[in-house]
N, CA, C and O of each residue as an XYZ file, in Angstrom:
304
protein
N      32.449      8.195     13.319
C      32.595      8.008     11.890
C      32.907      6.552     11.563
O      32.477      6.039     10.530
N      33.647      5.893     12.435
C      33.999      4.501     12.208
C      32.756      3.618     12.224
O      32.667      2.667     11.448
N      31.802      3.916     13.090
C      30.563      3.139     13.135
C      29.817      3.235     11.811
O      29.299      2.235     11.315
N      29.761      4.419     11.243
C      29.071      4.616      9.976
C      29.756      3.814      8.866
O      29.082      3.179      8.056
N      31.058      3.840      8.828
C      31.806      3.096      7.809
C      31.605      1.590      7.977
O      31.462      0.871      6.988
N      31.593      1.118      9.198
C      31.356     -0.307      9.458
C      29.938     -0.696      9.043
O      29.730     -1.751      8.445
N      28.974      0.151      9.359
C      27.585     -0.103      8.963
C      27.478     -0.153      7.438
O      26.802     -1.023      6.889
N      28.136      0.767      6.766
C      28.145      0.803      5.303
C      28.730     -0.490      4.732
O      28.162     -1.067      3.805
N      29.843     -0.942      5.268
C      30.472     -2.187      4.796
C      29.543     -3.380      4.988
O      29.437     -4.235      4.109
N      28.878     -3.438      6.122
C      27.951     -4.549      6.381
C      26.778     -4.529      5.413
O      26.361     -5.573      4.912
N      26.241     -3.327      5.149
C      25.126     -3.219      4.213
C      25.539     -3.677      2.812
O      24.796     -4.402      2.151
N      26.707     -3.261      2.365
C      27.208     -3.660      1.047
C      27.394     -5.171      0.993
O      27.035     -5.801     -0.002
N      27.948     -5.757      2.044
C      28.153     -7.209      2.083
C      26.818     -7.951      2.051
O      26.692     -8.974      1.378
N      25.825     -7.440      2.775
C      24.511     -8.085      2.802
C      23.831     -8.026      1.440
O      23.273     -9.021      0.977
N      23.878     -6.859      0.799
C      23.278     -6.719     -0.534
C      24.008     -7.607     -1.535
O      23.377     -8.255     -2.371
N      25.320     -7.636     -1.452
C      26.110     -8.486     -2.347
C      25.749     -9.958     -2.175
O      25.600    -10.683     -3.159
N      25.608    -10.398     -0.926
C      25.238    -11.794     -0.662
C      23.845    -12.095     -1.199
O      23.611    -13.171     -1.749
N      22.913    -11.149     -1.042
C      21.555    -11.361     -1.545
C      21.544    -11.450     -3.066
O      20.878    -12.321     -3.625
N      22.268    -10.567     -3.742
C      22.311    -10.594     -5.199
C      22.937    -11.900     -5.689
O      22.444    -12.511     -6.636
N      24.008    -12.320     -5.051
C      24.648    -13.585     -5.427
C      23.678    -14.742     -5.250
O      23.555    -15.592     -6.131
N      22.987    -14.777     -4.112
C      22.002    -15.834     -3.864
C      20.865    -15.762     -4.881
O      20.444    -16.791     -5.410
N      20.364    -14.551     -5.161
C      19.268    -14.376     -6.104
C      19.622    -14.836     -7.507
O      18.796    -15.432     -8.197
N      20.854    -14.561     -7.930
C      21.278    -15.016     -9.255
C      21.394    -16.535     -9.313
O      21.163    -17.140    -10.360
N      21.749    -17.145     -8.194
C      21.854    -18.609     -8.140
C      20.492    -19.274     -7.960
O      20.344    -20.457     -8.267
N      19.494    -18.536     -7.469
C      18.154    -19.077     -7.201
C      17.069    -18.174     -7.791
O      16.256    -17.637     -7.039
N      17.031    -17.991     -9.110
C      16.066    -17.050     -9.693
C      14.608    -17.439     -9.451
O      13.725    -16.582     -9.481
N      14.356    -18.707     -9.215
C      12.981    -19.155     -8.971
C      12.474    -18.742     -7.587
O      11.274    -18.830     -7.326
N      13.351    -18.298     -6.707
C      12.961    -17.924     -5.346
C      12.938    -16.412     -5.121
O      12.713    -15.949     -4.003
N      13.170    -15.650     -6.185
C      13.235    -14.194     -6.072
C      12.024    -13.583     -6.756
O      11.672    -13.974     -7.869
N      11.387    -12.624     -6.096
C      10.232    -11.931     -6.673
C      10.701    -11.103     -7.867
O      11.632    -10.308     -7.738
N      10.067    -11.280     -9.028
C      10.493    -10.494    -10.197
C      10.146     -9.017    -10.036
O       9.152     -8.667     -9.400
N      10.967     -8.170    -10.611
C      10.720     -6.736    -10.603
C       9.998     -6.399    -11.900
O      10.489     -6.723    -12.981
N       8.844     -5.755    -11.810
C       8.096     -5.420    -13.030
C       8.922     -4.524    -13.956
O       9.711     -3.700    -13.494
N       8.733     -4.694    -15.257
C       9.457     -3.861    -16.206
C       8.578     -3.564    -17.412
O       7.648     -4.305    -17.729
N       8.898     -2.466    -18.069
C       8.192     -2.046    -19.284
C       9.215     -1.414    -20.208
O      10.272     -0.956    -19.773
N       8.886     -1.398    -21.477
C       9.769     -0.727    -22.433
C       9.748      0.782    -22.177
O       8.724      1.344    -21.790
N      10.871      1.412    -22.396
C      10.981      2.859    -22.230
C      10.036      3.542    -23.206
O       9.978      3.182    -24.382
N       9.299      4.528    -22.714
C       8.417      5.308    -23.565
C       7.013      4.729    -23.724
O       6.194      5.290    -24.451
N       6.725      3.601    -23.044
C       5.390      3.007    -23.188
C       4.448      3.423    -22.066
O       3.340      2.894    -21.975
N       4.852      4.338    -21.227
C       3.989      4.800    -20.138
C       4.342      4.131    -18.828
O       5.234      3.284    -18.762
N       3.627      4.525    -17.788
C       3.898      3.993    -16.454
C       3.052      2.780    -16.131
O       2.278      2.302    -16.961
N       3.209      2.295    -14.923
C       2.429      1.159    -14.446
C       1.095      1.650    -13.886
O       0.974      2.793    -13.445
N       0.116      0.780    -13.911
C      -1.192      1.125    -13.357
C      -1.074      1.306    -11.846
O      -0.109      0.846    -11.236
N      -2.049      1.971    -11.248
C      -2.065      2.156     -9.787
C      -2.073      0.798     -9.078
O      -1.404      0.618     -8.060
N      -2.829     -0.144     -9.621
C      -2.909     -1.471     -9.006
C      -1.543     -2.142     -9.016
O      -1.120     -2.713     -8.011
N      -0.853     -2.074    -10.149
C       0.471     -2.692    -10.248
C       1.454     -2.024     -9.292
O       2.257     -2.701     -8.650
N       1.392     -0.697     -9.199
C       2.267      0.019     -8.270
C       1.999     -0.432     -6.841
O       2.926     -0.711     -6.080
N       0.722     -0.498     -6.487
C       0.350     -0.894     -5.134
C       0.825     -2.316     -4.831
O       1.411     -2.561     -3.777
N       0.577     -3.252     -5.748
C       0.971     -4.640     -5.515
C       2.479     -4.787     -5.378
O       2.960     -5.548     -4.538
N       3.228     -4.055     -6.209
C       4.691     -4.136     -6.131
C       5.192     -3.629     -4.787
O       5.951     -4.320     -4.107
N       4.769     -2.415     -4.394
C       5.271     -1.837     -3.152
C       4.739     -2.579     -1.930
O       5.423     -2.664     -0.910
N       3.530     -3.113     -2.025
C       3.005     -3.911     -0.918
C       3.870     -5.151     -0.713
O       4.159     -5.547      0.416
N       4.273     -5.752     -1.822
C       5.163     -6.908     -1.734
C       6.518     -6.553     -1.156
O       7.080     -7.303     -0.358
N       7.039     -5.408     -1.561
C       8.350     -4.970     -1.059
C       8.302     -4.743      0.445
O       9.170     -5.221      1.175
N       7.287     -4.013      0.912
C       7.212     -3.704      2.336
C       6.550     -4.804      3.149
O       6.936     -5.044      4.293
N       5.565     -5.473      2.580
C       4.775     -6.435      3.332
C       5.472     -7.736      3.645
O       5.287     -8.296      4.726
N       6.282     -8.232      2.705
C       6.884     -9.549      2.907
C       7.897     -9.565      4.032
O       7.972    -10.521      4.804
N       8.659     -8.519      4.116
C       9.735     -8.508      5.112
C       9.291     -7.910      6.447
O      10.093     -7.824      7.377
N       8.036     -7.500      6.555
C       7.547     -6.831      7.761
C       8.424     -5.646      8.137
O       8.690     -5.396      9.313
N       8.868     -4.920      7.111
C       9.736     -3.771      7.334
C       8.946     -2.584      7.862
O       9.427     -1.827      8.706
N       7.741     -2.432      7.362
C       6.959     -1.253      7.730
C       5.561     -1.675      8.159
O       5.029     -2.687      7.702
N       4.992     -0.891      9.031
C       3.609     -1.168      9.414
C       2.664     -0.651      8.336
O       3.093      0.055      7.423
N       1.395     -0.992      8.433
C       0.421     -0.634      7.394
C       0.296      0.876      7.216
O       0.168      1.358      6.090
N       0.333      1.616      8.305
C       0.184      3.064      8.215
C       1.344      3.674      7.425
O       1.135      4.540      6.576
N       2.545      3.224      7.706
C       3.710      3.731      6.984
C       3.626      3.373      5.508
O       3.953      4.194      4.651
N       3.191      2.162      5.204
C       3.034      1.746      3.806
C       2.005      2.618      3.103
O       2.244      3.071      1.984
N       0.871      2.857      3.736
C      -0.164      3.709      3.133
C       0.360      5.118      2.868
O       0.100      5.686      1.807
N       1.098      5.689      3.829
C       1.648      7.035      3.632
C       2.636      7.061      2.473
O       2.648      8.001      1.677
N       3.472      6.016      2.383
C       4.438      5.957      1.287
C       3.722      5.856     -0.062
O       4.091      6.541     -1.017
N       2.701      5.004     -0.137
C       1.978      4.833     -1.395
C       1.268      6.124     -1.805
O       1.220      6.457     -2.989
N       0.719      6.849     -0.834
C       0.090      8.136     -1.144
C       1.135      9.110     -1.677
O       0.885      9.829     -2.645
N       2.305      9.130     -1.044
C       3.379     10.012     -1.491
C       3.850      9.619     -2.895
O       4.069     10.492     -3.734
N       4.007      8.329     -3.158
C       4.499      7.858     -4.453
C       3.531      8.212     -5.579
O       3.966      8.498     -6.694
N       2.240      8.197     -5.309
C       1.242      8.553     -6.332
C       1.343     10.017     -6.726
O       1.072     10.380     -7.871
N       1.734     10.858     -5.771
C       1.834     12.286     -6.055
C       3.143     12.632     -6.746
O       3.239     13.631     -7.457
N       4.155     11.790     -6.527
C       5.486     12.089     -7.050
C       5.679     11.798     -8.502
O       6.767     12.017     -9.036
């Protein structure tokens, strides 16, 4: 249980550091797309480009995993 709590603390510290850095360097942070409430969703192309950027830039996921996630997100 202690390992989980330590991992949680590290994750919170990392996210906090990233947010602090992002607020200090807005020109270096990828913008998150936004729309007014009630105006509909984003196009398939916009969804794909956003999630590709999220997964592709950090090399977090391989292409197959990204494709499966995008297929799942379209159905959800």
